[in-house]
C-alpha positions, -999 to +999 in steps of 0.1 A: +000+000+000+014+034-009+003+071-011-009+067-047-037+046-034-052+074-012-086+085-027-088+123-029-123+133-037-110+166-052-090+149-078-106+115-082-126+110-114-154+086-108-182+078-132-216+094-124-247+073-120-280+091-127-312+076-114-345+082-096-359+063-066-382+034-075-416+048-087-434+033-058-412+053-033-417+087-049-443+108-031-438+142-048-417+159-074-392+144-098-363+136-075-335+129-100-303+119-083-267+115-092-240+095-073-203+093-078-189+065-057-152+072-052-143+042-031-156+007-023-137-016+000-127-050-014-154-066+008-180-043-007-194-033+027-178+002+029-184+029+003-177+066+000-185+093-025-207+122-034-245+124-040-267+151-055-305+152-055-331+175-071-363+186-054-387+159-045-399+136-017-394+098-015-395+070+011-363+057+025-354+025+044-318+023+054-301-011+056-267+006+058-252+030+084-245+063+066-224+093+076-234+124+056-220+159+053-242+183+034-222+205+010-250+226-004-288+229-005-316+220+019-333+187+027-357+174+053-354+140+068-386+127+085-391+095+106-422+073+106-436+092+136-435+125+117-406+141+135-382+160+111-347+174+109-338+201+084-304+195+068-283+224+054-248+230+042-223+222+069-245+197+087-228+164+096-247+134+109-252+096+108-283+078+098-282+044+115-292+012+097-329+005+103-341+042+098-374+043+079-390+075+068-388+101+040-361+123+025-372+155+009-350+178-011-362+214-009-333+230-028-308+209-049-288+191-023-252+178-025-236+156+002-205+135+009-215+101+021-197+072+038-217+040+041-212+008+059-234-022+052-230-050+078-232-086+066-263-105+077 
């Protein structure tokens, strides 16, 4: 292992994947999304990259643990009980595996993500 194997998000060129949540999960808007996965561990349980989402509202069900840092925009994360958290640039947080609720992008949102998916 050497320094050339360090993944620098500022200089790494990763392919972009454009997608939308599954139609049955979309509750409002047209939440187009883009992800650039910059790193995946050899075991495929750990991933890191950037994500961008357009305005819309969709259901989420996390099987992975995800650390997020919002770089720009505004989103609202709501749990099944209706409690919400507004997320803005500079916010850093973890969504534990098992979280179920909705994610709503109010203004185009960009984040850094780091995910860990435990084996079952």
